[in-house]
Backbone as JSON, one array per atom type, in Angstrom:
{
  "sequence": "MAGGILVAVALIMILPRQYRAQTTVLTVNTENPTGTQSSVTRSLASLVGVGIRQDDVREEALALLRSDRLAWEFVTAHNAVEVLTEGEEISEDDLRATVVDRFKNSILSVQDDRRTGLITVSMLWRDRNQAAEWTNAYVRLADETLRSQTLKDSERTLVLLEHELAGTNVIELQNAINRFYETQLQRMLFARARTEFALRTIDPAIAPAEGNTAAPNKTLILASCVILASLAGLFLAIMGETSSRFRLRSSTRGAPGPG",
  "N": [[79.26, 69.22, 128.08], [79.65, 66.75, 129.2], [82.41, 66.48, 128.69], [83.41, 68.42, 130.38], [82.8, 67.3, 132.86], [84.41, 65.02, 132.81], [86.94, 66.22, 132.79], [86.9, 67.45, 135.29], [86.72, 65.24, 136.98], [89.2, 64.1, 136.36], [90.94, 66.08, 137.38], [90.36, 66.04, 140.09], [91.27, 63.51, 140.72], [93.98, 63.78, 140.18], [95.03, 66.01, 141.61], [96.66, 66.55, 144.73], [95.33, 65.26, 147.82], [94.22, 67.13, 150.6], [93.97, 67.76, 154.11], [92.13, 69.37, 156.76], [92.77, 70.16, 160.05], [91.65, 71.28, 163.19], [91.76, 73.28, 166.19], [90.15, 74.62, 169.08], [90.61, 77.38, 171.19], [90.84, 79.2, 174.28], [91.66, 82.3, 175.7], [93.01, 82.83, 178.97], [93.14, 84.3, 182.24], [96.33, 85.29, 183.27], [97.28, 86.02, 185.67], [97.6, 85.5, 189.18], [94.58, 84.62, 190.57], [93.9, 84.9, 193.18], [95.41, 86.88, 194.3], [95.86, 90.02, 195.86], [96.06, 93.57, 195.63], [97.37, 96.64, 196.87], [96.83, 100.2, 196.42], [99.29, 101.4, 196.15], [100.87, 99.27, 195.47], [99.68, 98.54, 193.03], [100.42, 100.74, 191.56], [103.16, 100.39, 191.44], [103.17, 98.09, 189.94], [102.22, 99.0, 187.47], [104.33, 100.61, 186.79], [106.46, 98.87, 186.31], [105.43, 97.34, 184.37], [103.72, 95.03, 184.71], [100.95, 92.98, 185.78], [98.92, 92.33, 183.85], [96.06, 92.96, 181.89], [93.08, 91.03, 180.99], [92.25, 91.48, 178.34], [94.62, 92.36, 177.22], [96.16, 90.03, 177.43], [94.85, 88.43, 175.59], [95.22, 89.82, 173.15], [97.98, 89.7, 173.0], [98.37, 86.94, 172.8], [97.09, 86.38, 170.37], [98.69, 87.91, 168.58], [101.09, 86.59, 168.9], [100.45, 83.92, 167.95], [100.09, 84.52, 165.28], [102.51, 85.34, 164.49], [105.7, 85.75, 162.72], [107.86, 84.92, 164.1], [106.99, 82.74, 165.86], [106.06, 80.97, 163.94], [108.38, 80.31, 162.49], [109.96, 79.18, 164.48], [108.41, 76.97, 165.12], [108.36, 75.53, 162.67], [111.09, 74.91, 162.31], [111.52, 73.39, 164.61], [110.02, 71.13, 164.1], [111.22, 70.03, 161.94], [110.4, 70.79, 159.37], [111.3, 72.38, 157.33], [112.6, 71.44, 154.97], [110.47, 70.05, 153.86], [108.72, 72.11, 153.18], [110.19, 73.53, 151.39], [110.75, 71.66, 149.47], [113.07, 70.6, 148.16], [113.85, 72.8, 146.66], [116.19, 75.25, 145.64], [117.16, 77.68, 147.76], [118.43, 80.72, 148.84], [120.38, 81.39, 151.8], [119.72, 83.81, 152.94], [117.14, 84.27, 152.14], [115.74, 82.12, 153.04], [114.38, 81.82, 155.55], [112.33, 83.78, 155.37], [110.92, 82.86, 153.11], [110.08, 80.24, 153.82], [108.51, 80.76, 156.14], [106.55, 82.37, 155.01], [105.24, 80.6, 153.25], [104.36, 78.73, 155.05], [102.56, 80.16, 156.71], [100.71, 81.17, 154.84], [99.74, 78.95, 153.37], [99.32, 76.75, 154.99], [98.84, 77.34, 157.84], [96.16, 78.67, 159.8], [94.66, 81.25, 161.68], [91.92, 82.11, 163.4], [89.85, 84.59, 164.83], [87.2, 84.95, 166.98], [85.48, 87.5, 168.02], [83.03, 87.78, 169.26], [82.43, 85.47, 170.76], [84.84, 85.11, 172.03], [86.48, 83.03, 171.39], [89.36, 81.38, 169.94], [90.3, 80.02, 166.93], [92.53, 77.66, 165.7], [93.95, 76.31, 162.92], [95.24, 73.82, 160.61], [96.18, 73.05, 157.33], [96.95, 70.24, 155.6], [98.65, 67.49, 153.87], [98.84, 65.07, 155.13], [96.64, 63.68, 157.29], [96.8, 62.89, 159.98], [99.15, 64.06, 160.78], [98.48, 66.72, 160.43], [96.67, 67.18, 162.54], [98.37, 66.65, 164.74], [100.33, 68.7, 164.39], [98.75, 70.97, 164.63], [97.86, 70.9, 167.35], [100.34, 70.9, 168.55], [101.35, 73.38, 167.79], [99.78, 75.22, 169.22], [100.48, 74.53, 171.84], [103.16, 75.26, 171.81], [102.93, 78.06, 171.5], [101.67, 78.62, 173.96], [103.55, 77.84, 175.8], [105.56, 79.62, 175.15], [104.43, 82.05, 175.93], [104.23, 81.56, 178.64], [106.97, 81.32, 179.33], [107.83, 83.92, 178.74], [106.46, 85.33, 180.66], [107.58, 84.38, 183.01], [110.22, 85.3, 182.68], [109.73, 88.08, 182.72], [108.85, 88.4, 185.32], [111.06, 87.63, 186.77], [112.85, 89.61, 186.01], [111.5, 91.77, 187.13], [111.7, 91.17, 189.84], [114.47, 91.52, 190.36], [114.64, 94.24, 189.86], [112.97, 95.24, 191.9], [114.38, 94.44, 194.19], [116.62, 96.06, 193.92], [115.4, 98.64, 194.16], [114.34, 98.4, 196.75], [116.63, 98.35, 198.33], [117.48, 100.89, 198.05], [115.84, 102.69, 199.41], [114.5, 104.35, 202.3], [112.04, 104.75, 203.15], [109.41, 103.74, 205.0], [106.69, 102.99, 204.28], [106.94, 102.73, 201.49], [108.82, 100.68, 201.48], [107.34, 98.61, 202.56], [105.35, 98.33, 200.54], [106.85, 97.58, 198.39], [107.82, 95.12, 199.35], [105.45, 93.72, 199.53], [104.68, 93.68, 196.88], [106.8, 92.32, 195.81], [106.27, 89.83, 196.83], [103.95, 89.23, 195.49], [104.91, 88.84, 192.95], [106.5, 86.6, 193.21], [104.49, 84.77, 193.77], [103.19, 85.01, 191.32], [105.08, 83.8, 189.62], [105.13, 81.21, 190.63], [102.51, 80.48, 190.1], [102.53, 80.55, 187.29], [104.28, 78.46, 186.68], [102.95, 76.31, 187.8], [100.54, 75.86, 186.38], [99.13, 73.73, 183.96], [98.06, 74.42, 181.43], [98.77, 77.56, 180.48], [98.17, 80.39, 179.37], [96.59, 79.82, 177.22], [93.83, 78.02, 176.95], [92.75, 74.92, 175.96], [89.8, 74.15, 174.31], [88.59, 72.46, 172.46], [90.55, 69.96, 171.34], [92.6, 69.39, 168.45], [91.73, 66.8, 166.16], [92.46, 64.02, 164.01], [91.1, 64.33, 160.77], [88.46, 62.42, 159.17], [89.27, 59.98, 156.67], [88.0, 60.36, 154.21], [87.15, 62.97, 154.44], [88.13, 65.48, 153.05], [89.71, 68.67, 152.76], [90.75, 69.89, 150.59], [91.42, 68.87, 147.24], [88.65, 70.98, 146.43], [85.91, 69.33, 145.67], [83.28, 69.86, 144.83], [83.43, 72.53, 143.96], [85.32, 72.32, 141.91], [84.05, 70.55, 140.08], [81.73, 72.08, 139.47], [82.91, 74.34, 138.32], [84.24, 73.29, 136.07], [82.12, 72.22, 134.62], [80.68, 74.53, 134.08], [82.58, 75.96, 132.57], [82.9, 74.18, 130.47], [80.34, 74.3, 129.35], [80.19, 76.96, 128.6], [82.27, 76.99, 126.74], [81.18, 75.21, 124.84], [78.94, 76.73, 124.05], [80.31, 78.92, 122.94], [81.59, 77.69, 120.8], [79.37, 76.9, 119.37], [78.25, 79.3, 118.66], [80.3, 80.35, 117.13], [80.33, 78.46, 115.08], [77.83, 78.86, 113.95], [78.08, 81.52, 113.1], [80.17, 81.21, 111.26], [78.88, 79.56, 109.34], [76.86, 81.25, 108.38], [78.47, 83.23, 107.29], [79.74, 81.77, 105.17], [77.5, 81.12, 103.65], [76.63, 83.65, 102.89], [78.81, 84.52, 101.41], [78.8, 82.64, 99.3], [76.41, 83.34, 98.15], [76.9, 85.86, 97.2], [78.86, 85.32, 95.31], [77.53, 83.9, 93.32], [76.42, 83.55, 89.84], [74.5, 86.06, 88.08], [71.11, 86.29, 86.64], [70.72, 85.37, 83.09]],
  "CA": [[79.16, 69.09, 129.53], [80.32, 65.51, 129.6], [83.81, 66.71, 128.67], [83.73, 69.15, 131.63], [82.77, 66.38, 134.0], [85.6, 64.17, 132.71], [88.11, 67.01, 133.24], [86.75, 67.62, 136.72], [87.13, 63.96, 137.63], [90.63, 63.94, 136.24], [91.63, 67.02, 138.3], [90.17, 65.55, 141.48], [92.14, 62.39, 140.87], [95.36, 64.17, 140.08], [95.43, 66.95, 142.64], [96.85, 65.86, 146.05], [94.33, 65.48, 148.84], [94.68, 67.81, 151.8], [93.05, 67.69, 155.21], [92.19, 70.47, 157.71], [92.52, 69.85, 161.43], [91.55, 72.53, 163.92], [91.54, 73.29, 167.63], [89.52, 75.84, 169.61], [91.24, 77.73, 172.45], [90.34, 80.39, 174.95], [92.69, 82.91, 176.58], [92.61, 82.91, 180.36], [93.92, 85.23, 183.04], [97.65, 84.79, 183.59], [97.67, 86.44, 186.96], [97.05, 84.72, 190.28], [93.28, 85.26, 190.85], [93.74, 85.14, 194.64], [96.26, 87.95, 194.69], [95.28, 91.37, 196.05], [97.1, 94.63, 195.62], [97.03, 97.94, 197.33], [96.98, 101.2, 195.42], [100.76, 101.65, 195.93], [101.35, 98.07, 194.76], [99.21, 98.64, 191.66], [101.22, 101.77, 190.91], [104.46, 99.75, 191.16], [102.93, 97.13, 188.86], [102.09, 99.76, 186.25], [105.68, 101.19, 186.47], [107.35, 97.84, 185.79], [104.79, 96.68, 183.23], [103.11, 93.8, 184.97], [99.54, 93.13, 186.1], [98.35, 92.46, 182.57], [94.6, 92.72, 181.81], [92.68, 89.91, 180.18], [92.25, 91.87, 176.94], [96.03, 92.41, 176.82], [96.61, 88.65, 177.23], [94.26, 87.92, 174.35], [95.89, 90.43, 172.04], [99.35, 89.21, 172.92], [98.3, 85.6, 172.35], [96.76, 86.4, 168.96], [99.82, 88.38, 167.9], [102.1, 85.52, 168.89], [100.02, 82.86, 167.12], [100.17, 84.97, 163.92], [103.83, 85.96, 164.27], [106.71, 85.08, 161.98], [108.73, 84.26, 165.07], [106.49, 81.49, 166.29], [105.97, 80.12, 162.77], [109.69, 79.82, 162.2], [110.36, 78.29, 165.61], [107.65, 75.7, 164.95], [108.8, 74.81, 161.45], [112.42, 74.34, 162.53], [111.45, 72.35, 165.67], [109.43, 69.96, 163.55], [111.98, 69.62, 160.75], [109.55, 70.94, 158.2], [111.88, 73.28, 156.37], [112.81, 70.73, 153.7], [109.15, 69.74, 153.34], [108.15, 73.31, 152.65], [110.99, 73.99, 150.22], [110.7, 70.58, 148.48], [114.32, 70.54, 147.36], [114.12, 74.07, 145.91], [117.39, 75.96, 146.1], [116.84, 79.02, 148.26], [119.58, 81.28, 149.55], [120.25, 81.49, 153.25], [119.14, 85.07, 153.28], [115.74, 84.23, 151.82], [115.16, 80.84, 153.49], [113.41, 82.01, 156.6], [111.11, 84.51, 154.91], [110.2, 82.01, 152.16], [109.47, 79.17, 154.57], [107.47, 81.34, 156.99], [105.44, 82.85, 154.17], [104.52, 79.41, 152.79], [103.64, 78.06, 156.18], [101.47, 80.99, 157.16], [99.76, 81.35, 153.79], [99.27, 77.75, 152.77], [99.05, 75.7, 156.01], [98.31, 77.8, 159.1], [95.07, 79.67, 159.84], [94.25, 81.65, 163.01], [90.67, 82.9, 163.3], [89.49, 85.19, 166.07], [85.8, 85.29, 167.15], [85.37, 88.54, 169.08], [81.74, 87.62, 169.95], [82.53, 84.35, 171.74], [86.15, 85.11, 172.66], [87.27, 81.84, 171.09], [90.32, 81.48, 168.86], [90.39, 78.78, 166.23], [93.81, 77.51, 165.05], [93.87, 75.12, 162.1], [96.3, 73.6, 159.66], [95.84, 72.33, 156.12], [98.15, 69.39, 155.29], [98.3, 66.3, 153.12], [98.78, 63.98, 156.09], [95.59, 64.08, 158.19], [97.28, 62.7, 161.36], [100.19, 65.08, 161.08], [97.76, 68.0, 160.54], [96.16, 67.3, 163.92], [99.52, 66.75, 165.61], [100.93, 69.98, 164.24], [97.9, 72.01, 165.21], [97.95, 70.89, 168.82], [101.74, 71.3, 168.98], [101.52, 74.84, 167.57], [99.13, 75.89, 170.34], [101.26, 74.23, 173.01], [104.36, 76.08, 171.71], [102.55, 79.41, 171.81], [101.33, 78.73, 175.34], [104.83, 77.73, 176.52], [106.27, 80.86, 174.87], [103.8, 83.04, 176.8], [104.65, 81.21, 180.04], [108.37, 81.67, 179.46], [107.97, 85.35, 178.73], [105.93, 85.82, 181.93], [108.58, 84.1, 184.04], [111.34, 86.22, 182.47], [109.3, 89.38, 183.16], [108.76, 88.36, 186.76], [112.48, 87.61, 187.25], [113.42, 90.95, 185.82], [110.89, 92.63, 188.14], [112.27, 90.89, 191.2], [115.74, 92.18, 190.45], [114.38, 95.66, 189.95], [112.43, 95.51, 193.24], [115.46, 94.31, 195.14], [117.43, 97.28, 193.83], [114.66, 99.74, 194.72], [114.23, 98.21, 198.16], [117.9, 98.66, 198.96], [117.76, 102.3, 197.95], [114.85, 103.57, 200.04], [114.31, 104.26, 203.74], [110.62, 105.07, 203.44], [108.8, 102.43, 205.54], [105.53, 102.69, 203.49], [107.41, 102.23, 200.22], [109.44, 99.38, 201.69], [106.24, 97.59, 202.71], [104.67, 98.15, 199.31], [107.81, 96.79, 197.6], [107.84, 93.75, 199.89], [104.17, 93.06, 199.14], [104.71, 93.45, 195.44], [107.78, 91.24, 195.62], [105.59, 88.53, 197.17], [102.99, 88.93, 194.41], [105.74, 88.38, 191.82], [106.84, 85.24, 193.54], [103.22, 83.99, 193.53], [102.96, 84.93, 189.87], [106.01, 82.84, 189.04], [104.68, 79.87, 191.03], [101.26, 80.29, 189.36], [102.87, 80.29, 185.89], [104.9, 77.14, 186.65], [102.05, 75.25, 188.27], [99.45, 75.59, 185.5], [99.41, 72.91, 182.77], [97.82, 75.36, 180.39], [99.06, 78.86, 181.1], [97.39, 81.43, 178.89], [95.69, 79.29, 176.16], [93.1, 76.83, 177.41], [92.2, 74.18, 174.84], [88.41, 73.74, 174.49], [88.49, 71.26, 171.6], [91.83, 69.67, 170.71], [92.49, 68.9, 167.05], [91.81, 65.36, 165.89], [92.64, 63.72, 162.59], [89.84, 64.22, 160.04], [88.22, 61.17, 158.5], [90.06, 59.88, 155.43], [87.21, 60.94, 153.08], [86.8, 64.36, 154.74], [89.24, 66.33, 152.54], [89.44, 70.08, 152.59], [91.18, 70.25, 149.19], [90.7, 69.84, 146.38], [87.2, 71.16, 146.64], [85.31, 68.57, 144.54], [82.09, 70.57, 144.34], [83.83, 73.72, 143.19], [86.0, 71.92, 140.66], [83.01, 70.05, 139.23], [80.88, 73.15, 139.01], [83.69, 75.21, 137.45], [84.51, 72.59, 134.86], [80.87, 72.11, 133.9], [80.36, 75.88, 133.58], [83.54, 76.28, 131.51], [82.59, 73.34, 129.32], [79.12, 74.84, 128.78], [80.57, 78.25, 127.94], [83.08, 76.61, 125.56], [80.23, 74.7, 123.87], [78.17, 77.84, 123.57], [81.14, 79.75, 122.07], [81.81, 76.96, 119.55], [78.13, 76.9, 118.6], [78.1, 80.65, 118.06], [81.32, 80.47, 116.05], [79.92, 77.62, 114.0], [76.7, 79.53, 113.29], [78.64, 82.7, 112.42], [80.9, 80.72, 110.09], [77.92, 79.07, 108.31], [76.26, 82.43, 107.77], [79.49, 83.91, 106.45], [79.91, 81.05, 103.93], [76.33, 81.28, 102.84], [76.64, 85.0, 102.34], [79.88, 84.57, 100.38], [78.36, 81.89, 98.15], [75.31, 84.09, 97.49], [77.52, 87.01, 96.46], [79.6, 84.84, 94.15], [76.66, 83.21, 92.33], [76.17, 84.37, 88.63], [73.15, 86.63, 87.97], [70.26, 85.76, 85.49], [71.03, 85.57, 81.66]],
  "C": [[79.8, 67.82, 129.98], [81.85, 65.61, 129.63], [84.24, 67.46, 129.96], [83.74, 68.24, 132.83], [83.99, 65.46, 133.98], [86.84, 64.92, 133.16], [88.06, 67.25, 134.72], [87.18, 66.37, 137.47], [88.64, 63.75, 137.57], [91.45, 64.85, 137.23], [91.53, 66.52, 139.73], [91.07, 64.37, 141.74], [93.56, 62.71, 140.98], [95.84, 65.01, 141.23], [95.59, 66.22, 144.0], [95.75, 66.23, 147.03], [94.92, 66.16, 150.08], [93.57, 67.81, 152.86], [93.22, 68.92, 156.11], [91.84, 69.92, 159.12], [92.5, 71.17, 162.22], [91.3, 72.33, 165.39], [90.98, 74.61, 168.01], [90.1, 76.16, 170.98], [90.64, 79.01, 173.02], [91.48, 80.96, 175.81], [92.16, 83.02, 177.98], [93.51, 83.82, 181.07], [95.23, 84.62, 183.48], [98.12, 85.23, 184.97], [97.02, 85.54, 188.01], [95.67, 85.34, 190.73], [93.1, 85.51, 192.33], [94.53, 86.27, 195.13], [95.53, 89.27, 194.84], [96.41, 92.4, 196.1], [96.52, 95.91, 196.13], [97.24, 98.92, 196.22], [98.47, 101.48, 195.12], [101.32, 100.46, 195.14], [100.91, 98.12, 193.3], [100.03, 99.66, 190.92], [102.61, 101.17, 190.56], [104.29, 98.8, 189.98], [102.87, 97.85, 187.52], [103.46, 100.28, 185.78], [106.55, 100.1, 185.83], [106.69, 97.03, 184.67], [104.22, 95.33, 183.5], [101.67, 94.04, 185.42], [98.72, 93.29, 184.82], [96.82, 92.15, 182.59], [94.3, 91.58, 180.89], [92.74, 90.25, 178.69], [93.72, 91.92, 176.41], [96.55, 91.0, 176.55], [96.08, 88.14, 175.92], [95.0, 88.51, 173.15], [97.31, 89.93, 171.89], [99.36, 87.76, 172.4], [98.0, 85.53, 170.84], [97.99, 86.86, 168.14], [100.88, 87.32, 167.79], [101.7, 84.39, 167.95], [100.17, 83.21, 165.59], [101.58, 85.47, 163.53], [104.72, 85.11, 163.44], [107.64, 84.29, 162.91], [108.28, 82.89, 165.46], [106.44, 80.44, 165.1], [107.34, 79.49, 162.48], [110.23, 78.84, 163.27], [109.69, 76.95, 165.47], [108.16, 74.9, 163.79], [110.17, 74.16, 161.7], [112.36, 73.25, 163.58], [110.87, 71.08, 165.16], [110.04, 69.5, 162.23], [111.18, 69.73, 159.47], [110.1, 71.9, 157.13], [112.05, 72.63, 154.95], [111.46, 70.38, 153.07], [108.52, 70.95, 152.63], [108.94, 73.86, 151.44], [111.01, 72.98, 149.12], [111.92, 70.52, 147.53], [114.68, 71.8, 146.57], [115.38, 74.73, 146.48], [117.04, 77.38, 146.49], [118.03, 79.51, 149.07], [119.3, 81.41, 151.04], [119.49, 82.74, 153.71], [117.62, 85.09, 153.1], [114.99, 83.05, 152.44], [114.05, 81.07, 154.52], [112.13, 82.7, 156.11], [110.29, 83.63, 153.95], [109.42, 80.92, 152.92], [108.27, 79.66, 155.42], [106.29, 81.75, 156.15], [104.61, 81.67, 153.65], [103.74, 78.74, 153.9], [102.39, 78.85, 156.62], [100.35, 81.16, 156.14], [99.06, 80.08, 153.29], [98.83, 76.7, 153.79], [98.35, 76.27, 157.22], [97.11, 78.76, 158.86], [94.74, 79.97, 161.28], [93.07, 82.61, 162.88], [90.23, 83.34, 164.71], [87.97, 85.56, 166.08], [85.63, 86.19, 168.33], [84.07, 88.3, 169.91], [81.84, 86.61, 171.07], [83.83, 84.38, 172.55], [87.0, 83.9, 172.35], [88.24, 82.09, 169.88], [90.43, 80.09, 168.26], [91.71, 78.69, 165.45], [93.7, 76.21, 164.23], [95.02, 75.03, 161.12], [95.77, 72.7, 158.53], [97.05, 71.56, 155.64], [97.67, 68.09, 154.61], [98.21, 65.03, 153.97], [97.79, 64.34, 157.22], [96.04, 63.94, 159.69], [98.27, 63.77, 161.75], [99.55, 66.48, 161.18], [97.23, 68.17, 161.91], [97.33, 67.46, 164.94], [100.19, 68.12, 165.61], [100.06, 71.08, 164.87], [97.88, 72.05, 166.73], [99.32, 71.33, 169.32], [101.94, 72.78, 168.83], [100.93, 75.61, 168.75], [99.94, 75.7, 171.61], [102.54, 75.12, 172.98], [104.08, 77.53, 171.98], [102.27, 79.6, 173.29], [102.68, 78.72, 176.18], [105.66, 78.98, 176.3], [105.77, 81.99, 175.76], [104.18, 82.79, 178.28], [106.08, 81.63, 180.26], [108.59, 83.14, 179.53], [107.51, 85.94, 180.07], [106.95, 85.56, 183.04], [109.77, 85.02, 183.94], [110.96, 87.65, 182.95], [109.29, 89.46, 184.68], [110.18, 88.36, 187.37], [113.11, 88.95, 187.14], [112.8, 91.93, 186.85], [111.43, 92.43, 189.52], [113.63, 91.58, 191.36], [115.57, 93.67, 190.61], [113.88, 96.05, 191.37], [113.49, 95.44, 194.3], [116.36, 95.53, 195.16], [116.73, 98.47, 194.47], [114.53, 99.6, 196.26], [115.5, 98.61, 198.96], [118.22, 100.16, 198.91], [116.78, 103.22, 198.58], [114.78, 103.28, 201.53], [112.88, 104.52, 204.14], [109.91, 103.76, 203.8], [107.58, 102.02, 204.63], [105.92, 102.12, 202.12], [108.1, 100.86, 200.32], [108.38, 98.26, 201.8], [105.57, 97.24, 201.43], [105.61, 97.29, 198.42], [107.84, 95.33, 198.0], [106.55, 93.03, 199.44], [104.17, 92.72, 197.63], [105.72, 92.38, 195.07], [107.11, 89.88, 195.88], [104.59, 88.19, 196.02], [103.71, 88.38, 193.17], [106.17, 86.93, 192.0], [105.66, 84.33, 193.38], [102.94, 83.89, 192.03], [103.81, 83.9, 189.13], [105.56, 81.41, 189.37], [103.4, 79.53, 190.28], [101.6, 79.88, 187.9], [103.5, 78.86, 185.76], [103.95, 76.04, 186.9], [100.98, 74.88, 187.24], [99.89, 74.74, 184.26], [99.24, 73.73, 181.54], [97.88, 76.74, 180.95], [98.1, 79.92, 180.65], [96.36, 80.97, 177.83], [95.1, 77.99, 176.69], [92.43, 76.15, 176.21], [90.76, 73.74, 175.19], [88.17, 72.46, 173.74], [89.81, 71.03, 170.9], [91.58, 69.17, 169.27], [92.57, 67.36, 167.0], [91.92, 65.15, 164.41], [91.3, 63.62, 161.9], [89.66, 62.83, 159.48], [88.87, 61.16, 157.1], [89.31, 60.51, 154.25], [86.86, 62.34, 153.27], [87.95, 65.28, 154.35], [88.76, 67.77, 152.46], [89.83, 70.6, 151.24], [91.65, 68.96, 148.55], [89.23, 69.83, 146.67], [86.44, 70.55, 145.47], [84.08, 69.32, 143.93], [82.49, 71.75, 143.45], [84.47, 73.38, 141.9], [84.96, 71.4, 139.63], [82.16, 71.15, 138.62], [81.64, 74.08, 138.03], [83.97, 74.55, 136.11], [83.24, 72.48, 133.99], [80.52, 73.46, 133.25], [81.29, 76.23, 132.4], [83.22, 75.48, 130.21], [81.3, 73.85, 128.61], [79.38, 76.13, 128.02], [81.39, 77.95, 126.66], [82.13, 76.07, 124.45], [79.41, 75.78, 123.2], [79.02, 78.7, 122.64], [81.37, 79.03, 120.76], [80.56, 77.0, 118.68], [77.94, 78.24, 117.92], [79.09, 80.84, 116.91], [80.91, 79.68, 114.85], [78.76, 78.31, 113.17], [77.18, 80.75, 112.48], [79.33, 82.27, 111.16], [79.97, 80.26, 108.96], [77.23, 80.26, 107.62], [77.22, 83.14, 106.85], [79.69, 83.17, 105.12], [78.73, 81.13, 103.04], [76.27, 82.64, 102.17], [77.67, 85.11, 101.21], [79.43, 83.8, 99.13], [77.28, 82.61, 97.4], [75.87, 85.21, 96.66], [78.24, 86.53, 95.2], [78.82, 84.08, 93.07], [76.37, 84.11, 91.17], [74.72, 84.85, 88.58], [72.39, 86.0, 86.82], [70.74, 86.32, 84.21], [71.63, 86.88, 81.43]]
}
């Protein structure tokens, strides 16, 4: 057992320390809450694919946070490609897939709590301050990406509405298009005005205390080494006992019989 404890201590000393920083966010409605729409306007909204429901915003945000696209954009923006490859020679064709896979599997974690509606984004990294900075920056990048996509969708919708307005003489439809055009302008203003667009940070990530490491898991390593050392000792004891019995049996068989 003492040997197991020594091995555990050695592993804890040798293995690099890693820290986990996390932030909790909540998805919010990306539409102007003061906007009202008639039935015709709502029909136009469904045709052009706007007027997103809260559930759709949440699913889109989760998909983006877990996407290869956002992971790669973040890694390249923070010059982390070399850190994740550590000088390893990787072909250009495999570089993106390799880096994204390592980032998503070893560093990033996105947890979704359906009961509370909260999303927890965390990062595991050897620099505790950088872990917190990266976590907050990753959420900001996701939020800005959602904002940018909304603005692009609204701009595309405005162009479509202008085309449809020029091609109809129906007064009711013209009025509906004009009202919907106004709601899209409000939507764009709303998107530009909000500091946090679709992801509202509840608890920003902060650097963990220096002694609060997430890896290596000292308790798990110690318990595993003690158990393995105990099993090894038990195995050696059984082997020793078996060997002693075998030698005793062999010596008994080889002993000369009486006169």
